[in-house]
N, C-alpha and C positions, 0 to 999 in steps of 0.2 A: 631534794632537801639537803643532802650532804654537800652538794656543790654550793648551795645558797649559804649554808652555815660557814663553810670555809671562806667564801667571799665576804661574809660579814665579820669574821673573826680576824682575818689577816690585816685589814686596814686599822682595826682597833688595837691589835697587838704590836705591830711594828713601831708606831711612834712611842708607845709606852715602854716596851722592853728593849728596843734596839737603840732608839735615838735618845733615850733618857736612862743611861745605865747606872746612875747614882742612886736610884731608888731601890727598895727591897723588891727583888723579882717576884717572890712568892706573893707578897701583898699586892703588887701591881697586877699580877696575873689574875688575882681574885677580882680586882676592880674591872679589868678588861672583860672577864666573863660576865660580870654583873651588868656592865653597860651593853655588851653584845646580846644579852638575854632580852633586853627591852626592844631591840631591833629584830631579834630572831623570831619571837612569838608572832608578831603581825605578819612577817614574811612567810613563815610556815603555815599560818592560817590561810593566807591568800593563795599559796600554792595548793593546799588541800582543797579549797573551794573550786579553784580553776580546774584541777584534774578530776574532781568529782563531777563537775558539770560536763566535762568532756566525756567521761565514762557514761554518764546518764544519757547524754545526747546520742552516743554511739549505740547504746542499747535500745533506746526508744525509737529512733528514726532508722535504725539498721543501715547506717552509712557505710560500714565496711562491706556489707553484702551488696550494696548498690555500686560501690567503687570497683568491686572485683567481679562484676557481672561480665561474662564473656572471657574471663581470664583462663588460660590454660597453662598447666605446669610445663608443657613443652616449649613455652615462650621464654623460659628462663635460659640464661646463657650457660655454657658448659662450666663445670667446676674449675677447669684450668683458666678459663676467661674470668670467672668471678674472683679467683685468687689474685689476678693482676689488676683488678679494678681498685679505684680509690675508695676506701671504706666510707660509707655514709655516716657512721658514727664519728669518724674523724672530721668530716665536713661539718656536721652539726655542732660538735664541740668547738671547732674553729669559728663558726658563725656566732655562737654564744659569747666566746671570749673576746672576739674582735668587736662585737656590738657593745659589750660592756666597756671596753677600752675607749671606743669612739665616743660614747656618751659621756664618759668621764673626761676625756681630752677636750671635748667641745665646751666644757664648763670652764676652761682656762684660756684666756687670751694670750697667755705666755706661759713659760715653764714655771711651775709652782716652786715656792721656797720650802725649805725643811727647817722646822724648829728643833734646835739642839737640846735646850734645857728649859727649865721653868723660869730662869732669870731674864728671859727675853732675847737671848742670843739666837740668831737665825742665819742659816746658810742661804745666800742668794746667788743665783747664776748671773754671770756677766751678760750684757745685752747681746753678745754674739750667739748665745744659746737660743734666744728668742727667734732667731731666723730659722731654727729647726722646727718650730711649732707647726707651720703649714705643711712642710714636706713629710713630717711624721704622720700627720693626719691623712695625707694623700696615700702614703704607704699602707696605713691601716685600712683605708677604703679599697685599695687594690687587693689586699689579703682577703677582705670580706667578700669582694666580688669573685675571687678565685674559689673560695669555699662554696659560694652559692652555685657557681657554674659546675663544680665537681659534684655537688649534691644532685643536680639535674643530669649531668653527664659523667657518671663515674668511670666511663671508659676512656676519658681523656687523661691518661696517665702522664702525658707530657706537660700538662698545665702546671702542676705543683712545682716540678723542678725549674720550669721556665720562669714562673713567677718568682721563685726563690732566687734564681740567678739575677733577674732584673732588680730585685730589691737589694741584693748584696752589692751590685754595682752602684746603685743609687746611694746606698749607705756609705760606701767608700768615698764617693765624691762629697757627700754632705759632711762627713767627719774629718776630712782632710784639713780644712781650715783650722779646726780645733787643735790639731796636732802642732800647728805653728804658733799657738797662743800659750803664753806662760801663765797668765792670770785667768783662771776659769771660774773661780768662785770668790766671793767676799763674805766676811762674817760681820754682821752688825750687832751691836749690843745696845740695850736700853736700861733704864732704871739705875743709871750710874755704874753699871758693871764695867770691869776693866776690859780694854780692847784685847782682841784675840788674834793679833797679827801673826804671831808665830804659829798658831794653830792653822790659820788660813794658808800660810806659806807651806806648811807640811801637807795639808790637804790638797793644795794645788799640785804638789809634786806627785802625790799618790794618784790623783785623778789623771795627770798627764801620762804617767806610766800605764795606768789602767786603760786609757784611751788608745795608747800605742798597741798594747796587747789585744784590745778589742778590735782594732783595725786589722791586725794580722789574722785574728780569728775569723772575722767576717770574710776576709780574702780566702782563707782556707775553706770556709763553708761554701763560698761561691764556686771554688774549684770542684768541690764535691757535687754541688748542684749541676755544674756543667757536665761532669762525668756521668751523673745519673741521667741527664737529658740525652746524652749520646747513647747510653746503654738502652734507654727506652726506645729511641729511634731505631737502634740496631735490632732490638728484640721484636719490634713491630714490623720489620721487613718480612715480606712473604718468603717462605721457604719452599724450594723446589723438592717435590717428592721423588725419591729414587726408587727404582725398581730393581729387584734382584735378577741378574742374568746368569745364564749358565747353570740353572738348577737342573738336577737330573730328572729325566722323564721316566715314568714307569713303562716297562715293556710288557705288553700283554702276552700271556702264555697261550700257546696254541696246543 
């Protein structure tokens, strides 16, 4: 329920409080909370009904007892091995986040535009950005597949850094053409509003600088993933056991 409330509140708060800074923040926050309440109540009701049905089904049909028939505690891996596994909570959280993002991303045939104010001004991405729509969707599906695999195989510690390294390399290739482009966004106005060419020029400079730092940051993250992959491979190598030699022997007394 907490996750659902956050997911409902953020999309409502960002456009009102961040993209429209001319309004009264306190009054706008009250409007955001009021609008979010209308969405939160049906969502919380649905979650309560679903989990109540699951709980009733588990109690009535004894599914947990059936699933754990023949299970022995000795089948659990050692604590040292469990500490090195990919946490299932991390995999489940990744599955939920990636699934929500994919469903939202599939609703757009291209990158969405951002409304700046109530006068009709809107920030629109240049067509070059639209070429990133499909690659971003592919990356999201790759991340989703990685989380599902690690949920079933938590012992595959090498898969998250390998996937992260591949995504970083692909992201560097995809973002490189944007670094060579000076005009990345345009601002259109309606209702007879004055053009905002100076604002668009300033935003293009900010976005260009941000993209450069983002590119360097992704490269650094890729290096970290590569180092982690090497460390996991090294840690997974079998170690030869050494025996102590030259230990003193006890001499029996006669």
